[in-house]
KEPA-416143 format. One line per 10 residues: number of its first residue (from 0); their letters; for each residue x, y, z of C-alpha. Coordinates in steps of 0.25 Angstrom, whole numbers. Each point is the difference from the previous one (the first is absolute). Layout:
NUM = a = X,Y,Z | ...;
This chain:
0 = mstnaqlanq = 18,-28,-81 | 7,12,7 | -7,11,7 | 4,10,-11 | -6,-9,-11 | -13,-1,8 | -1,15,2 | 2,1,-15 | -11,-9,-3 | -9,8,9;
10 = gfdvklpspy = 2,12,-9 | 11,8,7 | 10,5,-10 | 12,9,5 | 3,4,-15 | -3,14,-5 | -14,2,-6 | -1,1,-15 | 2,15,-5 | -10,6,-10;
20 = nekwresyra = 11,0,-10 | 15,-2,0 | 1,13,-8 | -1,12,10 | -8,9,-10 | -10,-10,-2 | -1,-3,15 | -2,15,3 | -10,2,-12 | -6,-12,-7;
30 = dasesprmas = -4,9,-12 | 5,14,-4 | -15,5,0 | -2,-5,15 | 3,7,13 | 12,-5,8 | -2,-12,8 | -2,4,15 | 4,-8,12 | -11,-4,10;
40 = yqapggeaip = -2,-7,13 | -11,-10,3 | -4,-4,14 | -6,-14,3 | -14,0,-6 | 1,14,-4 | 2,8,-13 | 13,5,-6 | 3,14,4 | 9,6,-11;
50 = fiqksfrfsg = 12,10,2 | 11,6,-7 | 13,-7,2 | 13,8,3 | 10,-10,5 | 0,-15,4 | 11,-8,8 | 1,-15,0 | 9,-6,10 | 3,-15,4;
60 = ghskdtaeyp = 12,-8,4 | 5,-13,7 | 1,-4,14 | 13,-7,3 | 8,-5,12 | 14,5,0 | 10,-7,9 | 13,6,4 | 12,-9,4 | 12,4,8;
70 = fgglwsneyl = 15,-1,-3 | -2,4,-14 | -11,-9,-3 | -7,11,-8 | -15,-2,-1 | -11,-9,-6 | -14,4,-6 | -12,-9,0 | -13,3,-7 | -12,0,8;
80 = nekpqslnve = -12,6,-7 | -5,11,-9 | -4,12,7 | -14,6,-2 | -1,9,-12 | -3,15,4 | -7,9,-9 | 0,16,2 | -9,8,-9 | -1,15,0;
90 = gylrgpdyia = -10,8,-9 | -10,11,-1 | -15,2,0 | -4,13,-8 | -11,6,-7 | -13,7,4 | -6,-12,8 | 13,-5,6 | -5,2,14 | -11,-11,-2;
100 = qrnkliealr = 11,-9,-7 | 9,3,12 | -10,-4,10 | -4,-13,-8 | 15,-4,0 | 2,2,15 | -13,-8,3 | 6,-11,-10 | 13,0,8 | -7,-1,13;
110 = vptdddnpgy = -6,-13,-4 | 8,-12,7 | 9,-8,-9 | 7,-13,2 | 5,-12,-8 | -14,-6,-1 | -7,13,-3 | 11,9,-8 | -2,13,-7 | 5,2,-14;
120 = idlpfwgrfp = 10,11,-5 | -1,2,-15 | 12,7,-6 | 2,3,-15 | 14,-5,-1 | -1,-12,9 | -14,-6,0 | -9,-4,11 | 6,-4,14 | -8,-6,12;
130 = vvigdnyevs = 4,8,12 | -1,2,14 | -1,15,6 | 13,4,6 | 2,7,14 | -1,15,-4 | -7,5,-12 | 0,16,-2 | -9,10,-8 | 6,14,0;
140 = esvdeqgqca = -5,13,-5 | 7,14,-2 | -7,13,-1 | 8,5,-12 | -4,-13,-8 | -15,1,1 | -9,-10,-7 | 9,-12,3 | 6,-9,11 | 12,-9,0;
150 = vsipftragv = -1,-14,5 | 11,-9,5 | -4,-15,3 | 9,-11,5 | -5,-15,-4 | 5,-13,3 | -3,-11,-11 | -10,-10,5 | 6,-13,4 | -6,-13,5;
160 = siaermdalp = -9,0,12 | 3,-9,12 | -12,-9,-3 | 5,-2,-14 | 14,-3,5 | -6,-10,10 | -8,-7,-10 | 13,-1,-9 | 7,-7,11 | -1,-15,2;
170 = aeeaqlesaa = -14,-5,6 | 0,3,14 | -2,-14,5 | 10,-6,-9 | 10,10,3 | -2,-2,15 | 1,-16,-1 | 12,1,-10 | 8,10,10 | -3,-10,11;
180 = dnleaaaidd = 5,-12,-7 | 12,8,-4 | 3,4,14 | -1,-14,5 | 9,-6,-11 | 10,11,2 | 0,-2,15 | 2,-15,-1 | 12,2,-10 | 6,10,9;
190 = fasslpddkl = -1,-9,12 | 6,-12,-7 | 11,9,-6 | 4,6,13 | 2,-13,7 | 10,-8,-8 | 7,-12,7 | 11,9,5 | -10,10,7 | -11,-10,5;
200 = davtlkaglg = -1,-4,14 | -9,-12,1 | -3,1,15 | -4,15,-2 | -8,-3,-12 | -9,-11,7 | -2,9,12 | -4,12,-8 | -10,-8,-9 | -5,-5,13;
210 = qiknallsvi = -2,14,6 | -7,4,-13 | -9,-12,1 | -4,5,14 | -2,14,-5 | -10,-5,-10 | -7,-9,9 | -2,12,9 | -7,7,-11 | -9,-11,-2;
220 = grvqaaqtal = -3,0,15 | -6,14,-2 | -10,-5,-11 | -14,-5,4 | -6,-9,-10 | -5,-15,-2 | 10,-10,5 | 1,-6,-15 | 5,14,-5 | 10,1,12;
230 = namtaevlgi = 5,-14,-2 | 3,3,-15 | 8,12,4 | 7,-7,11 | 4,-12,-9 | 7,9,-10 | 8,7,11 | 4,-13,6 | 5,-4,-13 | 12,9,3;
240 = islvnqavll = 4,-10,11 | 0,-12,-9 | 10,7,-9 | 8,5,12 | 2,-14,5 | 6,-5,-13 | 14,-3,0 | 3,7,-13 | 1,15,1 | -8,7,-12;
250 = prqkakavfn = -2,14,3 | -8,3,-13 | -10,-11,4 | -1,5,15 | -2,14,-5 | -11,-5,-9 | -7,-7,11 | 0,13,8 | -7,8,-11 | -10,-12,-2;
260 = aaaaivgglm = -4,1,15 | -2,15,-1 | -8,-2,-12 | -9,-11,6 | -3,10,12 | -4,11,-10 | -8,-9,-8 | -7,-6,12 | -3,14,5 | -7,3,-14;
270 = eiknsaalyg = -7,-13,1 | -5,3,14 | -5,13,-5 | -7,-5,-12 | -7,-11,8 | -5,10,10 | -6,8,-12 | -8,-12,-4 | -6,-2,14 | -2,14,4;
280 = rsgksgassg = 7,13,4 | 13,-3,7 | -3,13,8 | -11,-8,8 | 10,-9,6 | 3,3,14 | -13,7,1 | -3,-8,12 | 9,8,8 | -8,12,-2;
290 = ggssgsdsgd = 12,9,-1 | 7,8,-10 | 13,-2,-8 | 11,-9,5 | 9,12,3 | 11,7,-8 | 13,-4,-6 | 13,7,-4 | -4,1,-14 | -14,5,2;
300 = sggdtsragg = 3,15,3 | -9,0,12 | -8,-12,-2 | -15,-2,-3 | -8,13,0 | -13,-6,4 | -6,-9,11 | -13,-7,0 | -9,-2,12 | -13,-9,3;
310 = sasaapslpp = -2,-15,0 | 3,-8,-12 | -9,-9,-7 | 3,-15,-2 | 10,-1,-12 | 9,-11,-5 | 13,-3,6 | 9,7,-11 | 14,4,0 | 3,14,6;
320 = sdnernalim = 3,11,-10 | 13,4,6 | 7,-13,-4 | 7,7,-12 | 4,11,9 | 6,-9,11 | 8,-7,-10 | 4,12,-7 | 5,7,12 | 9,-12,4;
330 = flsasdytlp = 6,0,-14 | 2,15,0 | 8,-1,13 | 10,-8,-7 | 9,12,-1 | 5,-3,14 | 1,-15,-2 | 13,-6,5 | 4,-14,2 | 3,-4,14;
340 = vdaatvraea = 12,-8,-4 | 14,1,4 | 9,3,-12 | 14,-3,5 | 7,-2,-13 | 0,8,-14 | -8,-11,-6 | -11,0,11 | -1,15,-1 | -1,0,-15;
350 = trkavenlyr = -11,-11,1 | -7,7,11 | -1,13,-9 | -4,-7,-12 | -12,-7,8 | -4,13,6 | 0,7,-13 | -8,-12,-6 | -11,1,10 | -1,15,-1;
360 = tmaflaaari = -2,-1,-15 | -10,-11,1 | -8,9,10 | 1,12,-9 | -6,-9,-11 | -11,-6,9 | -4,14,5 | -1,6,-14 | -9,-11,-4 | -9,1,12;
370 = iansdsltrq = -1,15,-2 | -3,-1,-15 | -11,-10,3 | -6,7,12 | -14,6,-1 | -1,6,14 | 11,11,-2 | -3,14,4 | 9,12,-4 | 6,1,14;
380 = raagywrlle = 2,-15,1 | 6,-1,-14 | 10,12,3 | 4,-7,13 | 3,-13,-7 | 7,7,-11 | 10,6,10 | 2,-13,7 | 3,-6,-14 | 10,10,-4;
390 = rlegsinlen = 7,-2,14 | 0,-15,-3 | 6,3,-14 | 11,8,6 | 4,-12,9 | 2,-9,-12 | 14,-1,-6 | -2,5,-15 | 15,-2,-5 | -5,-10,-10;
400 = pavyaalrdl = -5,8,-12 | -11,-10,-3 | -6,0,14 | 1,15,0 | -7,1,-14 | -11,-11,4 | -3,7,13 | -1,14,-7 | -10,-6,-10 | -8,-7,10;
410 = rialsrrlsr = -1,13,8 | -5,8,-12 | -10,-11,-4 | -6,1,14 | 0,15,0 | -8,-1,-13 | -10,-9,6 | -2,9,12 | -2,12,-8 | -11,-7,-8;
420 = qglsaelirr = -8,-2,13 | -3,15,2 | 4,1,15 | 1,15,-1 | -15,1,-2 | -2,-5,14 | -7,9,10 | -3,0,15 | -12,4,7 | -2,-1,15;
430 = fstatpllyl = -13,-4,7 | -1,3,15 | -12,-9,2 | -2,-14,-4 | -6,-1,-14 | -6,-12,-7 | 9,-5,-11 | -11,0,-11 | -4,14,3 | 15,4,0;
440 = ayylgcdeda = 2,-6,-13 | -12,8,-6 | 4,13,7 | 14,-1,-5 | -4,-5,-14 | 10,-11,1 | -2,-15,-1 | -2,-7,13 | 10,-11,-4 | 10,11,-3;
450 = irrlnsiads = -2,6,14 | 2,-14,6 | 13,-3,-8 | 6,14,3 | -3,0,15 | 0,-14,4 | -13,1,6 | -4,-13,8 | -14,4,3 | -11,5,-10;
460 = ftveggviyv = -9,6,10 | 6,13,5 | 13,7,-4 | 6,12,7 | 13,8,-1 | 8,3,-12 | -5,-7,-13 | 8,-1,-13 | -8,0,-12 | 2,3,-15;
């Protein structure tokens, strides 16, 4: 189902409201014995304030992309969207008690409006519109027209709130996984199509895949976990070598092996984290050192803001909480990745560029998956990672439309995931003296697990310095 259809199912309809009557006389006055129908404005949760309508202007339009072409190519127009509908109402309040009505109308106009809480303008010839108050409304009086005041009110017709629009999109988890799978498939197809027999250099391909294997093993070398978990990730990476040693050159299968190896590393990190959660807080690991955080990284925008002191109690030997961060930084640094391989021929150069682009695309996909599944992100850290991710994206060759579209969709899905985490709600409080963690959690009104997660606290006894909390 399309997004427009889903929004329609939620009750949003851009069509005009039903008029009181299609004949203007009956719309203006339902019966000859009745008074003329007046216009009115009703604030969210308030009463309708009637006024005399003088004029009404309804405006809309279409957004379009107009491209001009040189050498007599004229131009082309492409429809993009329907512009928001604008409603401008002018009228009067008059009578012996118009001052009271004027003040009521102004108070009604002061009530905030948005798509979730619109006001309603009711017009005799048009019907009832859900509206949002415009930038500047005006109430004017003249000394030679006592007993009345003029009003001029701009409105924008209420649309679809961001929350409703997000709900109308595909499910967050499904969208992210679908975008990731599409990027992998597009990158593999692009790698295979860019290395036909007349452009493929076997020596450079084998050397390049060997270098990718070494880079992935370096990522695993930064991970601390049980030997069985490390062996599983290493075995998948070493599978690249078995393909490299084959006499038949199959670029598609070799590219698939590279993505499988990266997926094994990401899956291993998730399994390590989940296993740690079963046996205790991962933040307790490394507590025997009695120190604080393990330092800062280029994606951390200043590193951790807290440090812990005191001696740690005995704790199980659990994987340190910076496994994801260590692997993530290595994947995000792939924007500068180059193969230390000599390319003396055109074939060798084409093969080298294809292998480099394959590694960068794989690193982007792996980094996006790690960020999406991380539960230790802070606002500053997420901003730093996002900058590095954009830099990595800029280093990827996006001439293939399928790769470009898949990478764009993955970035959008990841952005949605991060926006749902509410990182903007984070606050920072600094403590000049060491403070017990439990008291700190009570004082800040934040769960102690959240404080550990956001600050990478290794010791639960005392905490000092800057503390991030929500």
